[in-house]
N, C-alpha and C positions, 0 to 999 in steps of 0.2 A: 504494499500500500504506500502511496506517495506521502511525503511529509504534509502536503497541502490537505489531503483527504484525512490524515490522522488528526490534524488541527481542527478541521471541520467536524469530525466525529466527536472530538472532545468538547467542542463548543455546543453541539447539539445535545450531548449528554448533560453538560452543565446547565443548559437552558431548561431541559426537561426536569432535572433535579430541582432547579430553582422554582419552576412552575408547580411541581408537586409539593414542595415545602410551603409555598404561598397558599395553595389550595388547602393544605392541612391546617394552617393557621386560621384561615377563614372558617373551616369546619369547627375548630376549637372555639372560636368566638361565638358562632351560632349556637353551639351546645351550651356555652356559659349563659347566654341570654335566655335560652329555653329553660334551663334548669332554674335560673333565678325567677323567671315568670311563674313556673310551676310551684316553686317553694312559696312565693308570695301569694298565689292563689289559694293554696292550702292553708297558709297562715291566716289570711284574711277571712276565709270561711270559718276556721276554728275560732278566731278572736270574736267574730260577729256572733257566733252561736253561744259564746259565754259572756258576751257583752263587755269585753275588755279591749284595750288598744293593742296595736301591733308595734313591736320594737324592731327597728332596722339597725342591727349592730354592725358597725364598720361600714357606714353608709357611703363614704366617699362623696360623690356628687349626686347620689340618688336620694329621693325624698319620698319613697313609697310607704314609709312607716308613719304611724301616728306620732311616734317619737323616733328621731334619727340621731344616732350617736357615732362618734369616731374619736380617735386619739389626736386628730389634727383638725383645727377649725375648718368647717365646710360651709359654703354658701347655700344652704338648704333650709327649708322651713322646719320649725319645731326641732331645732338642733340643740343637742347637749354635748358639751366637751367632756370626755372621760379620760381617766388614766389608763395606760396600757395594762392588759391582762398580766398577772392575775389579781390586780387590785379590785376589790368589790365595787360594783356600780352603785351610783347614788339613788337607787330605787328600792322601795320595800319589796319584800318577798311576795311573789304572786301578783305583782302589779300589772302584768301584761298577759293577755290571752295567748299570744304567740310571739316568738322572736324569729327573725330571719337573719342568719349569719352567712353571708356569701363571700367566699374567698378570703377569709380572715384566719381561721383556725390553723391553717398550715403555716402561718407566720409566727405564732406565739410560742414561748418557751415551754409551756405546759398546757397542752390541749385538754387534758382532763380537768384542770382547774377552771379553764374557760367554760367548758361544757357544764360543769357543776354550777358556776355562777349564772350562766344563762338559764339553767333549769330552776335556779332559785327565784329569778325574777319573772319567769313566764311559765304558763301551764304546759306549753308545747314548744319545742325547739326544732326549727327547720334549718338544716345545714346544707350549704352547697360548697363542695370542694373541687379543686381541679381533678379531672379524670387522669388516672395513671396511664392511660393509653397515649397521652400526648407528651411529647418530648419536653415542652416547657414546664410541665409539672415537675419534672426531675431536675431541670437545668436552671430554673429561675433562681437567681442568687439569694433572694430573701426567704425562700421556702425552707422551712426546717423539717417539715413532715410531709409524707405522702400517705393518703388514705386509700386503702384497698378493702372494699366490702365493709366499710365502717371502722376498720382497724387502722390505727396509726402506726406508721413505720418511720423511724427517725432517719433523716438523710445523713450521710456520713461526712458532712462538712459543717463548719461553723458559719451560721448565717446571722446577720444582725437585724434586729427589728428597727425599721426606719419609721 
């Protein structure tokens, strides 16, 4: 094979690999949105049935909760600034019908402590974690944990909570 054809073949392979990676990232984002919407729907239904509000834990810029909390000030309605886990939240026990925690627990030093605190303040906890089938779940620098079938597995590197 000529050097020109070898270079062309490499470029085609590189282009296809890049396209596949881009496609996979889009699938991952679509899955994240779908999981978040499903968790929110279930949380809202449960909270409405018991007549209590929904807590959006680790809200970032989403304001779908009746109360939205994060460790960094966010420009959303009904926002409360909280300390990073495992510090107890400033809410009484059972104050919420449901809590939605999307893509947070994989960042904390002790997921069990966070889960216990969420269960303290809400009747039901709805978690969304990155799927272990996606590469970024394993490679994201701030991820401390990967969850497979609800079980936490510690990643073998030191990650810092930002």
